[in-house]
N, C-alpha and C positions, 0 to 999 in steps of 0.2 A: 502493499500500499503506500503512496506516496501523497503525503498530506503538504509538503513544499513548507512545512512548519506556519501554515495557514491557521490564525486562531481560531476561525471560525470551526476549524475541525477537531480542536484540545479536547474537546468534549467527548470523543469518539475516540481518540489516539489508543488510549489506553485498552480499549477492546481487542487491537489489533496485537497487544505485547505479548494475551495468550495465544500459548503453542506457538510461537516463532520461534525460530532455529536461531535466527540474526536478525540481526535490528542496523541498517546503517543509516548512519548521519553523517550528513555531507556540511563542509565548511568551508566556505570563502578567504583564504589564507590571506588575502589584502583587506581583511576587514574584520579587527579584533571583536567588534558586535556580536559577529558569525560566531568568534570562537567561546565567546560566553554564553550564547544560545546553545551552544555544542554542550558543555558543563552544565546546564539545566536541563538538555535531555537525557542525557547521562543519569543525573540524579531524579528524574521523573523516572526512566527505565528502570532503575531499581529499587524504587518505590512500588511496581506493577508485576514484576518478575523475581523469579528467583534467579539470583546473580548468577549461578554457575549454570543453568540452564539455558540461556540464550548467549549467543556470542556479541561480543560489539563491536562495531566496524566502523572507522571515522574515516572517511575519504575527505581527502583537502584537495580542492580545486583551484583552478587559477595559479598553480606553481611554475607557473611558466614566466610568470610575473614577477621573477626576483626582486626587481627595483621597486616594485609595489607593494611588497610582503612586509606586512606588519607584525606578523607572527611569528616569535622566533622559534626555531625547531627543539630546541634544547628545552623550550615551554612545555613544546607539544609533547615529547617526549616523556617529561616527568609526567604530565598530567595521563598520559594514557598508561604510563608507570602504575599511577596510582588509582587509578578508576577500574584497572582491569580489562581496556576494551587491549584484545588480542590481537588486532590487528592495525596497521595504519597503512595508509597510501600520501605517499608526498615526496614532491623532487627536492 
């Protein structure tokens, strides 16, 4: 399911978590607010799923825009390790 992070679908997203094998969260690495939202989504996923039963994947896009990147790779790596995200995708 793709809700594109839209608030109007927020009330039904928790139903999608049940039975999911993996949840992919996309983030724009040129937009810090986007990264903050990833943190919020990970916390919400933790509330509604068994943390060990669902794989969480964070997909960073716009990685080719190195000059515009405002999210530090080290910050991303620390976050991923701390939150139990098992996969990461970024350039």
